[in-house]
PAZAPA-4460 file (N, C-alpha, C; in steps of 0.05 Angstrom, whole numbers, plus 32768, in hexadecimal, padded with zeros to 4 digits):
% residues 84
    n_x    n_y    n_z   ca_x   ca_y   ca_z    c_x    c_y    c_z   seq   type   mol
   7EFB   81CE   7D60   7EFE   81B8   7D73   7EE2   81B3   7D7F     1      M     A
   7ED9   819B   7D7C   7EBF   8193   7D87   7EC3   8185   7DA2     2      R     A
   7EAF   8187   7DB3   7EB1   8178   7DCD   7EB4   815A   7DC8     3      P     A
   7EA9   8150   7DB3   7EAB   8133   7DAD   7EC8   812A   7DA7     4      D     A
   7ED9   813D   7DA0   7EF5   8137   7D9A   7F06   8132   7DB3     5      D     A
   7EFB   813A   7DCA   7F0A   8136   7DE3   7F01   811C   7DF0     6      W     A
   7F15   810C   7DF9   7F10   80F3   7E07   7F1A   80F6   7E23     7      H     A
   7F08   80F5   7E36   7F0F   80FA   7E53   7F0F   80E0   7E62     8      L     A
   7F21   80DF   7E76   7F22   80C7   7E87   7F30   80CE   7EA1     9      T     A
   7F2A   80BF   7EB6   7F39   80C1   7ECF   7F4C   80AA   7ED2    10      E     A
   7F4E   8099   7EBD   7F5F   8082   7EBD   7F79   8088   7EAF    11      D     A
   7F8F   8088   7EBE   7FA9   808F   7EB3   7FB2   807C   7E9D    12      L     A
   7FAD   8062   7EA1   7FB5   804E   7E8D   7FA6   8053   7E72    13      D     A
   7F8C   8059   7E74   7F7C   805F   7E5D   7F87   8078   7E4F    14      D     A
   7F8D   808C   7E5E   7F98   80A5   7E53   7FB2   80A0   7E44    15      F     A
   7FC4   8091   7E51   7FDE   808C   7E45   7FDC   8079   7E2D    16      L     A
   7FC9   8067   7E2D   7FC4   8056   7E16   7FBC   8066   7DFD    17      A     A
   7FAC   807B   7E02   7FA3   808C   7DEC   7FB5   80A4   7DE6    18      G     A
   7FC2   80AF   7DFA   7FD2   80C7   7DF6   7FEF   80C5   7DFC    19      G     A
   7FF8   80AE   7E05   8015   80AB   7E0D   8028   80AE   7DF5    20      G     A
   8021   80A2   7DDE   8032   80A5   7DC7   8034   80C2   7DBE    21      D     A
   801E   80D0   7DBF   801F   80ED   7DB8   8032   80FC   7DCB    22      F     A
   8031   80F7   7DE5   8042   8105   7DF8   8060   80FD   7DF3    23      L     A
   8065   80E3   7DEF   8080   80DA   7DEB   808C   80E2   7DCF    24      R     A
   807A   80EA   7DBC   8084   80F2   7DA2   8094   810B   7DA3    25      S     A
   8090   811C   7DB7   809F   8135   7DBA   80A4   8139   7DD8    26      R     A
   80B6   812A   7DE3   80BB   812A   7E00   80C4   8145   7E0B    27      P     A
   80D3   8154   7DFC   80DC   816E   7E06   80C4   8181   7E09    28      A     A
   80B2   8180   7DF6   809A   8191   7DF7   8086   8188   7E0D    29      L     A
   8086   816E   7E13   8072   8163   7E25   807F   8159   7E3F    30      H     A
   8095   8165   7E47   80A3   815C   7E5F   8091   815D   7E78    31      T     A
   8083   8172   7E7C   8072   8174   7E94   805D   815E   7E94    32      Q     A
   804F   8159   7E7E   803A   8145   7E7D   8046   8129   7E81    33      Q     A
   805D   8124   7E75   806B   810A   7E78   8074   8105   7E95    34      L     A
   807E   811A   7EA1   8088   8118   7EBD   8071   8113   7ED0    35      T     A
   805C   8122   7ECD   8045   811F   7EDF   8037   8104   7EDC    36      V     A
   8033   80FB   7EC3   8026   80E1   7EBF   8037   80CA   7EC9    37      T     A
   8052   80CD   7EC6   8063   80B8   7ED0   8062   80B7   7EEF    38      E     A
   8062   80CF   7EFB   8060   80D0   7F18   8046   80C4   7F22    39      R     A
   8030   80CA   7F14   8016   80BE   7F1B   8016   80A0   7F17    40      L     A
   8023   8097   7F02   8024   807A   7EFC   8033   806B   7F11    41      R     A
   8049   8077   7F1B   805A   8069   7F2E   8051   806D   7F4B    42      T     A
   8044   8083   7F51   803C   8089   7F6D   801F   8086   7F72    43      R     A
   800F   8083   7F5D   7FF2   8080   7F61   7FE4   809A   7F5B    44      G     A
   7FC9   8098   7F59   7FB9   80AF   7F51   7FB9   80C5   7F67    45      P     A
   7FB6   80DD   7F5D   7FB4   80F4   7F6F   7F97   80FB   7F72    46      A     A
   7F8D   80F8   7F8A   7F71   80FF   7F90   7F70   8111   7FA8    47      E     A
   7F5E   8124   7FA6   7F5A   8136   7FBD   7F3C   8138   7FC1    48      Q     A
   7F32   812D   7FD7   7F16   812D   7FDC   7F08   811C   7FC7    49      G     A
   7EF4   8127   7FBA   7EE5   8118   7FA6   7EF0   811C   7F8A    50      D     A
   7F06   812B   7F87   7F11   8131   7F6D   7F28   811F   7F66    51      Q     A
   7F26   8112   7F4F   7F3C   8102   7F44   7F49   8111   7F2E    52      A     A
   7F61   8109   7F27   7F6E   8115   7F10   7F5F   810E   7EF6    53      T     A
   7F5B   8122   7EE6   7F4C   811E   7ECC   7F60   8121   7EB6    54      L     A
   7F5F   810F   7EA2   7F70   8110   7E8B   7F5F   8113   7E72    55      F     A
   7F6A   811F   7E5E   7F5B   8122   7E45   7F6E   8122   7E2D    56      G     A
   7F64   8119   7E16   7F73   811A   7DFD   7F60   8124   7DE7    57      R     A
   7F6B   8134   7DD6   7F5C   813F   7DBF   7F64   812E   7DA7    58      L     A
   7F50   8121   7D9B   7F55   8110   7D83   7F45   811B   7D6C    59      E     A
   7F53   811C   7D55   7F45   8123   7D3C   7F4F   810F   7D27    60      R     A
   7F3C   8102   7D19   7F42   80EE   7D05   7F55   80D9   7D10    61      A     A
   7F50   80D1   7D29   7F60   80BC   7D35   7F7C   80C3   7D3D    62      G     A
   7F82   80DD   7D3C   7F9D   80E7   7D44   7F9A   80F9   7D5D    63      K     A
   7FAB   80F4   7D71   7FAB   8105   7D89   7FBA   811F   7D82    64      V     A
   7FAD   8135   7D89   7FB8   814F   7D83   7FBF   815F   7D9C    65      E     A
   7FB4   8157   7DB3   7FBA   8165   7DCC   7FB1   8154   7DE3    66      A     A
   7FBC   8159   7DFA   7FB3   814C   7E12   7FB2   8160   7E29    67      T     A
   7FA6   8158   7E3F   7FA7   8167   7E58   7FA4   8155   7E6F    68      F     A
   7FAB   815F   7E86   7FA4   8152   7EA0   7F9B   8168   7EB2    69      Y     A
   7F8A   8161   7EC5   7F81   8174   7EDA   7F85   8167   7EF5    70      R     A
   7F98   8171   7F03   7F9D   8167   7F1E   7F8D   8178   7F31    71      L     A
   7F80   816C   7F45   7F71   817C   7F58   7F81   8192   7F65    72      P     A
   7F9B   818C   7F6B   7FAB   81A0   7F79   7FB9   81B4   7F67    73      S     A
   7FBA   81AF   7F4D   7FCA   81C0   7F3B   7FBA   81CD   7F25    74      R     A
   7FA3   81C3   7F1F   7F93   81CE   7F09   7F98   81C1   7EEF    75      G     A
   7F91   81CE   7ED9   7F92   81C4   7EBE   7FAE   81C8   7EB2    76      L     A
   7FB8   81B3   7EA4   7FD2   81B5   7E96   7FCF   81A9   7E7A    77      A     A
   7FC9   81BA   7E66   7FC6   81B0   7E4B   7FE0   81B1   7E3C    78      P     A
   7FE2   81A0   7E27   7FF8   81A3   7E14   7FF0   81BA   7E01    79      T     A
   8002   81C3   7DF1   7FFD   81D9   7DDE   7FE7   81D1   7DCA    80      A     A
   7FD7   81E4   7DC3   7FC2   81E1   7DAE   7FC8   81F4   7D98    81      L     A
   7FC1   81EC   7D80   7FC3   81FE   7D69   7FAA   8210   7D69    82      T     A
   7FAB   8226   7D5B   7F93   8238   7D5A   7F7A   822B   7D4F    83      P     A
   7F7D   8217   7D3D   7F66   820A   7D32   7F57   81FC   7D47    84      E     A
***
């Protein structure tokens, strides 16, 4: 996994445009990520001080393989990654 494979954003709409289909493809596995992103979408961004929520997606050959979000109050929440 190269750092270039990760796409980071603080924009929820941008994150969902790139990673939403991946999350919805296995809703049982990604329940937490789907719930939190829907809550942020309907209630607005979560910011504490100077820290905004950070979102990321791992893409290889144009395919999303993992995502994460980092909430200032909760820390990092990644989806499962394979050993590769």
